[in-house]
C-alpha positions as CSV (number, residue, x, y, z in Angstrom):
1,X,140.5,24.0,63.4
2,X,136.8,23.9,63.7
3,X,134.4,23.0,60.8
4,X,132.8,26.0,59.3
5,X,129.3,27.1,60.4
6,X,128.1,26.2,56.8
7,X,129.4,22.6,57.2
8,X,127.7,22.4,60.6
9,X,124.4,23.6,59.2
10,X,124.3,20.9,56.5
11,X,123.9,18.3,59.2
12,X,120.9,20.0,60.7
13,X,118.4,18.5,58.4
14,X,114.9,20.0,58.5
15,X,112.2,18.0,60.1
16,X,114.6,16.1,62.4
17,X,113.2,15.8,65.9
18,X,115.5,17.3,68.5
19,X,116.2,15.1,71.5
20,X,116.6,16.9,74.8
21,X,119.9,16.1,76.5
22,X,120.8,13.6,73.9
23,X,124.3,13.3,75.4
24,X,122.9,11.2,78.3
25,X,121.2,8.9,75.8
26,X,124.5,8.4,74.0
27,X,126.5,7.6,77.2
28,X,123.7,5.2,78.2
29,X,124.2,3.4,74.9
30,X,128.0,3.3,75.7
31,X,127.1,1.8,79.1
32,X,125.1,-1.0,77.3
33,X,128.1,-1.6,75.0
34,X,130.5,-2.0,77.9
35,X,127.9,-4.2,79.7
36,X,127.8,-6.6,76.7
37,X,131.6,-6.4,76.5
38,X,131.9,-7.8,80.0
39,X,129.2,-10.4,79.6
40,X,131.0,-11.7,76.5
41,X,134.4,-11.8,78.2
42,X,132.9,-13.6,81.3
43,X,130.9,-16.0,79.3
44,X,133.7,-18.6,79.1
45,X,134.3,-18.5,82.8
46,X,130.7,-19.6,83.4
47,X,130.5,-22.1,80.5
48,X,133.9,-23.8,80.8
49,X,132.9,-26.4,83.4
50,X,130.2,-27.6,80.9
51,X,132.7,-27.6,78.0
52,X,135.8,-29.3,79.5
53,X,134.6,-32.9,79.3
54,X,133.1,-32.5,75.8
55,X,136.2,-30.8,74.4
56,X,138.7,-32.8,76.4
57,X,140.3,-29.8,78.1
58,X,142.4,-30.5,81.2
59,X,142.4,-28.1,84.3
60,X,145.9,-26.8,83.3
61,X,144.8,-26.1,79.8
62,X,141.6,-24.4,81.1
63,X,143.8,-22.0,83.1
64,X,145.8,-21.1,80.0
65,X,142.6,-20.5,78.0
66,X,141.0,-18.3,80.7
67,X,144.2,-16.1,80.9
68,X,144.7,-15.9,77.1
69,X,142.2,-13.1,76.7
70,X,144.5,-10.7,78.6
71,X,147.5,-11.5,76.5
72,X,146.0,-9.7,73.5
73,X,143.6,-7.4,75.3
74,X,146.3,-5.4,77.2
75,X,148.7,-4.6,74.2
76,X,145.8,-4.1,71.8
77,X,144.7,-1.0,73.8
78,X,147.5,1.0,72.2
79,X,146.7,0.6,68.5
80,X,143.0,0.7,69.2
81,X,143.4,4.0,71.0
82,X,145.2,5.5,68.0
83,X,142.6,4.1,65.6
84,X,139.8,5.6,67.6
85,X,141.5,9.0,67.6
86,X,142.1,8.7,63.8
87,X,138.8,7.2,62.7
88,X,136.4,8.2,65.4
89,X,134.2,6.5,68.0
90,X,131.3,5.8,65.7
91,X,133.2,3.5,63.4
92,X,135.7,2.0,65.9
93,X,133.2,1.2,68.7
94,X,130.9,-0.5,66.2
95,X,133.8,-2.3,64.6
96,X,135.2,-3.4,67.9
97,X,131.8,-4.7,69.1
98,X,131.3,-6.5,65.8
99,X,134.7,-8.1,66.1
100,X,134.3,-9.4,69.6
101,X,130.7,-10.5,69.0
102,X,131.7,-12.6,66.0
103,X,134.4,-14.4,67.8
104,X,132.2,-14.8,70.8
105,X,129.6,-16.5,68.6
106,X,132.3,-18.6,66.9
107,X,133.3,-20.0,70.3
108,X,130.3,-22.3,69.8
109,X,132.3,-24.0,67.0
110,X,135.3,-24.8,69.3
111,X,136.6,-28.4,68.9
112,X,139.4,-28.4,71.5
113,X,142.2,-26.6,73.1
114,X,143.8,-24.9,70.0
115,X,140.6,-23.6,68.6
116,X,139.3,-22.3,71.9
117,X,142.7,-20.7,72.7
118,X,142.8,-19.0,69.3
119,X,139.3,-17.6,69.7
120,X,140.0,-16.2,73.1
121,X,143.1,-14.4,71.8
122,X,141.1,-12.9,69.0
123,X,138.3,-11.9,71.4
124,X,140.9,-10.0,73.5
125,X,142.0,-8.0,70.4
126,X,138.4,-7.0,69.6
127,X,137.4,-6.0,73.1
128,X,140.3,-3.7,73.4
129,X,138.4,-1.0,71.4
130,X,135.6,-0.5,73.9
131,X,137.1,1.7,76.6
132,X,139.1,4.0,74.2
133,X,135.9,4.5,72.2
134,X,133.7,5.2,75.2
135,X,136.4,7.7,76.5
136,X,136.4,9.4,73.1
137,X,132.6,9.6,73.2
138,X,132.7,11.4,76.6
139,X,135.4,13.8,75.3
140,X,133.1,14.7,72.4
141,X,129.8,15.0,74.1
142,X,130.4,16.2,77.7
143,X,131.6,19.4,79.2
144,X,134.3,19.2,81.8
145,X,131.8,19.6,84.7
146,X,130.0,16.4,83.6
147,X,132.8,14.2,82.4
148,X,133.5,12.2,85.5
149,X,129.9,11.2,86.1
150,X,129.5,10.3,82.4
151,X,132.6,8.2,82.6
152,X,131.2,6.6,85.8
153,X,128.0,5.7,83.8
154,X,129.7,3.9,81.0
155,X,132.2,2.3,83.3
156,X,129.5,1.0,85.6
157,X,128.6,-1.3,82.6
158,X,131.7,-3.3,83.6
159,X,130.3,-3.7,87.2
160,X,126.8,-4.6,86.0
161,X,128.1,-6.9,83.3
162,X,130.4,-8.8,85.7
163,X,127.6,-9.2,88.2
164,X,124.9,-10.3,85.8
165,X,127.1,-12.6,83.5
166,X,126.7,-15.5,86.0
167,X,122.9,-15.6,86.1
168,X,122.4,-14.7,82.5
169,X,124.9,-17.2,81.0
170,X,123.9,-19.9,83.5
171,X,120.2,-19.5,82.6
172,X,121.0,-19.8,78.9
173,X,123.2,-22.9,79.4
174,X,120.5,-24.5,81.6
175,X,117.8,-24.1,78.9
176,X,119.7,-24.3,75.6
177,X,123.3,-25.6,76.3
178,X,126.7,-23.9,76.4
179,X,126.9,-23.4,72.6
180,X,123.8,-21.3,72.7
181,X,125.3,-19.0,75.4
182,X,128.0,-17.9,73.0
183,X,125.7,-17.5,70.0
184,X,123.1,-15.5,71.8
185,X,125.5,-13.1,73.5
186,X,127.4,-12.8,70.3
187,X,124.3,-11.8,68.3
188,X,123.3,-9.4,71.1
189,X,126.7,-7.6,70.6
190,X,126.2,-7.5,66.8
191,X,122.8,-5.9,67.2
192,X,124.3,-3.3,69.6
193,X,127.0,-2.5,67.0
194,X,124.4,-1.8,64.3
195,X,122.4,0.4,66.6
196,X,125.5,2.4,67.7
197,X,126.7,2.9,64.1
198,X,123.2,4.0,63.0
199,X,122.6,6.4,65.9
200,X,126.0,7.8,67.0
201,X,127.4,11.0,65.4
202,X,129.7,13.7,66.8
203,X,127.8,16.6,68.3
204,X,128.2,18.9,65.3
205,X,127.0,16.2,63.0
206,X,124.1,14.8,64.9
207,X,120.7,15.7,63.4
208,X,118.9,15.3,66.7
209,X,120.9,17.7,68.8
210,X,119.5,21.0,69.8
211,X,121.4,24.2,69.3
212,X,121.1,24.8,73.1
213,X,122.7,21.5,74.0
214,X,125.5,22.0,71.4
215,X,126.3,25.5,72.8
216,X,126.2,24.1,76.4
217,X,128.7,21.3,75.8
218,X,131.0,23.4,73.7
219,X,131.0,26.2,76.2
220,X,132.0,23.6,78.8
221,X,135.1,22.5,76.9
222,X,133.9,19.5,75.0
223,X,135.8,18.8,71.8
224,X,133.2,18.6,69.1
225,X,135.7,18.9,66.1
226,X,135.5,16.3,63.5
227,X,138.1,13.5,63.7
228,X,139.9,13.9,60.3
229,X,140.4,17.6,60.6
230,X,141.5,17.3,64.2
231,X,143.9,14.3,64.1
232,X,145.5,14.9,60.8
233,X,146.3,18.5,61.5
234,X,150.0,19.0,60.9
235,X,150.3,22.4,62.5
236,X,153.8,23.0,63.8
237,X,154.1,22.3,67.5
238,X,151.2,19.8,67.6
239,X,151.7,16.8,69.9
240,X,152.3,13.5,67.9
241,X,151.1,10.2,69.2
242,X,154.5,9.0,70.2
243,X,155.0,12.2,72.1
244,X,152.3,11.1,74.6
245,X,154.8,8.7,76.2
246,X,157.1,11.6,77.1
247,X,154.7,13.3,79.6
248,X,155.1,12.7,83.3
249,X,151.4,13.2,83.9
250,X,150.5,10.3,81.6
251,X,152.9,7.9,83.2
252,X,151.8,9.0,86.7
253,X,148.2,8.5,85.8
254,X,148.9,5.1,84.2
255,X,151.1,3.7,87.0
256,X,148.7,5.1,89.6
257,X,145.7,3.5,87.9
258,X,147.7,0.2,87.7
259,X,147.8,0.2,91.5
260,X,144.1,0.6,91.7
261,X,143.6,-2.2,89.1
262,X,145.7,-4.5,91.3
263,X,143.0,-4.2,94.0
264,X,140.1,-4.4,91.5
265,X,141.3,-7.7,90.1
266,X,141.4,-9.3,93.5
267,X,137.6,-8.9,93.6
268,X,137.3,-10.1,90.0
269,X,139.4,-13.2,90.5
270,X,140.1,-14.4,94.0
271,X,137.2,-12.9,96.0
272,X,134.8,-15.9,95.8
273,X,137.6,-18.3,96.8
274,X,138.5,-16.0,99.7
275,X,134.9,-16.0,101.0
276,X,134.9,-19.8,101.1
277,X,138.5,-20.6,102.3
278,X,139.1,-17.7,104.7
279,X,135.6,-16.6,105.8
280,X,134.0,-20.1,105.8
281,X,131.0,-19.1,103.6
282,X,129.0,-21.9,102.1
283,X,128.1,-21.9,98.4
284,X,124.7,-20.5,99.2
285,X,126.2,-17.8,101.4
286,X,128.7,-16.8,98.6
287,X,125.7,-16.4,96.3
288,X,123.9,-14.2,98.8
289,X,126.6,-12.2,100.4
290,X,129.1,-12.2,97.6
291,X,127.1,-9.6,95.6
292,X,127.4,-7.0,98.3
293,X,130.9,-5.7,97.4
294,X,129.8,-5.6,93.8
295,X,126.8,-3.5,94.6
296,X,128.9,-1.2,96.8
297,X,131.3,-0.8,93.9
298,X,128.5,0.2,91.5
299,X,127.4,2.9,94.0
300,X,131.0,4.0,94.5
301,X,131.5,4.3,90.7
302,X,128.6,6.6,90.2
303,X,129.1,8.6,93.4
304,X,132.8,9.2,92.6
305,X,132.0,10.7,89.2
306,X,129.1,12.7,90.5
307,X,131.0,14.3,93.4
308,X,134.0,15.1,91.2
309,X,131.8,16.9,88.7
310,X,129.8,18.6,91.5
311,X,133.1,20.1,92.8
312,X,133.9,21.4,89.4
313,X,130.5,23.0,89.0
314,X,131.0,24.7,92.4
315,X,134.2,26.3,91.3
316,X,136.8,23.9,92.5
317,X,139.6,23.5,90.0
318,X,139.8,20.4,87.8
319,X,143.0,19.4,89.5
320,X,141.6,19.5,93.0
321,X,138.3,17.9,92.1
322,X,139.8,15.0,90.1
323,X,142.9,14.3,92.3
324,X,140.9,14.8,95.5
325,X,138.4,12.1,94.6
326,X,141.1,9.8,93.3
327,X,143.4,10.1,96.3
328,X,140.6,9.9,98.8
329,X,139.1,6.8,97.2
330,X,142.5,5.1,96.9
331,X,143.4,5.8,100.5
332,X,140.1,4.5,101.7
333,X,140.6,1.3,99.7
334,X,143.6,0.5,101.9
335,X,141.1,-1.0,104.4
336,X,141.4,-4.2,102.4
337,X,144.6,-4.8,104.3
338,X,142.8,-4.6,107.7
339,X,140.6,-7.5,106.7
340,X,143.6,-9.7,107.2
341,X,143.4,-9.1,110.9
342,X,139.6,-9.6,111.3
343,X,138.1,-12.8,112.6
344,X,134.5,-11.8,112.0
345,X,133.3,-12.8,108.5
346,X,130.7,-10.1,108.4
347,X,133.1,-7.3,109.5
348,X,135.6,-8.5,107.0
349,X,133.0,-8.4,104.3
350,X,132.1,-4.8,105.3
351,X,135.8,-3.8,105.0
352,X,136.1,-5.4,101.6
353,X,132.9,-3.7,100.4
354,X,134.3,-0.3,101.5
355,X,137.6,-1.1,99.8
356,X,135.9,-2.1,96.5
357,X,133.5,0.9,96.6
358,X,136.5,3.2,97.3
359,X,138.6,2.1,94.3
360,X,135.6,2.5,92.0
361,X,134.9,5.9,93.6
362,X,138.4,6.9,92.4
363,X,137.7,5.2,89.0
364,X,135.1,7.7,87.9
365,X,137.6,10.6,88.0
366,X,140.4,8.5,86.5
367,X,138.4,7.8,83.4
368,X,137.7,11.5,83.0
369,X,141.4,12.3,82.9
370,X,142.1,11.4,79.3
371,X,139.7,14.0,78.1
372,X,140.9,16.5,80.8
373,X,144.6,16.3,79.8
374,X,144.2,15.8,76.0
375,X,145.9,18.6,74.0
376,X,143.7,21.4,72.8
377,X,144.7,21.2,69.2
378,X,144.5,17.4,68.9
379,X,142.1,15.1,70.7
380,X,144.2,12.2,71.8
381,X,141.8,11.2,74.6
382,X,141.3,7.6,73.2
383,X,145.0,7.1,72.8
384,X,145.6,8.3,76.4
385,X,142.8,6.0,77.6
386,X,144.4,3.1,75.6
387,X,147.8,3.7,77.3
388,X,146.2,3.9,80.7
389,X,144.1,0.8,80.2
390,X,146.9,-1.2,78.6
391,X,149.2,-1.0,81.6
392,X,146.4,-1.3,84.1
393,X,145.5,-4.7,82.6
394,X,149.1,-5.8,82.9
395,X,148.7,-5.1,86.6
396,X,145.4,-7.0,86.4
397,X,147.3,-10.0,85.1
398,X,150.0,-9.7,87.8
399,X,147.5,-9.2,90.7
400,X,145.9,-12.7,90.8
401,X,149.3,-14.3,90.1
402,X,151.0,-12.6,93.0
403,X,148.1,-13.1,95.4
404,X,147.9,-16.8,94.3
405,X,151.6,-17.3,95.1
406,X,151.2,-15.6,98.5
407,X,148.2,-17.8,99.3
408,X,150.2,-20.9,98.2
409,X,153.2,-19.9,100.2
410,X,151.5,-18.9,103.4
411,X,148.3,-21.0,103.3
412,X,146.0,-17.9,103.8
413,X,144.9,-14.7,102.1
414,X,146.3,-12.5,104.9
415,X,149.6,-11.6,103.1
416,X,147.7,-11.0,99.8
417,X,145.3,-8.6,101.5
418,X,148.1,-6.7,103.2
419,X,150.1,-6.4,100.0
420,X,146.9,-5.0,98.3
421,X,146.6,-2.4,101.0
422,X,150.3,-1.4,100.5
423,X,149.8,-1.2,96.7
424,X,146.8,1.2,97.4
425,X,149.1,3.4,99.5
426,X,151.6,3.5,96.7
427,X,148.9,4.4,94.2
428,X,147.7,7.4,96.3
429,X,151.3,8.6,96.7
430,X,151.8,8.5,93.0
431,X,148.7,10.7,92.5
432,X,149.9,13.1,95.2
433,X,153.6,13.5,94.2
434,X,153.9,12.5,90.6
435,X,150.7,13.5,88.9
436,X,150.7,17.3,88.6
437,X,148.2,19.8,87.5
438,X,145.3,18.4,85.5
439,X,145.2,20.4,82.3
440,X,145.7,19.9,78.5
441,X,149.1,18.7,77.6
442,X,151.4,21.5,76.3
443,X,153.4,20.7,73.2
444,X,156.1,23.1,74.3
445,X,156.6,21.2,77.6
446,X,157.5,17.6,76.7
447,X,158.4,16.1,80.0
């Protein structure tokens, strides 16, 4: 049930300056949060070579430490999604950022394998709240015809954070040492958490929103109800949290997105090694040409969301707009498999850039789906996002391991690239045949 008009009016304090299109400012702030999230998680990858000798960490131990983040990050998505739906994005995004920032800064106090391993496990728990919170924010502030582009904006923080972590962290280490890199990035996250908690409110509670903007986003289907009234509603027939796991659409979206993540993680993990070992690039060439797929992915992320929303604004159904962009992007990403048969390094790089841009093109629409399918009487968008991201990160753990085994067994990346192309085909088939109509979940149709 909606808050009364009287309750709404009490938030509209006199003298508060109204900010035009404040929803775009809020999603830009979410973008910055995701950007910091990815810089903090990548910090160790850059700093570890400078830490190993001082902390007496062997290469094998270093591998365990680098992978430890995902052991807690993936499963923690589920409880964090529930908490965001229960307590709201304002509190939980700020709490999540404060958590991961504190343990990022504490990494400077590491004394060896056990302390560093423990801190990475704790970091993974804290960072799990970012994407469910950002998804919840979009469900609150954006009408259906703007959700995919808004999701693309905050999600592009991951692309930009991954790309800029190397130069940012390297510069800090070069001037101040590896300990300073963790302290500075940790403090940056704490500052962001304070700003988010101070500025963010739900639309009906925000003192700077205009009546025109509130009417616009509510008319477009944004859920502007307050968290407590919405989530704790015990109306008969409401969908409970555990019921979410009984819907075919949620499992279809989750497994389909896991296939897409399988390809994404090739670029996050093995791509630089592929450039050197298979394409023969020098270290300098990796630095120059290696950023091209990342730039293509950033463009694909924003373009995919924009086109999906454009189709909705032009009268195309949510189902056709979202699934069309997801299926099209996933199918185009299969060109990663063709790179296995290409001798030209430049042409192979072009194919890989197309593949990475294609999966991120699909990504914008995928992250709009939790809000699109969330039940009307209960906004479970953060929980759905948590389910989706939890399993996709398990696929992210499997991807580098499988590709690594194939490289070790065959001596080349060809088999790994072909398998990635096949996984992309499987993902597109799941969205074609398993994922049905994109609409709010019906409590009367638990299947």
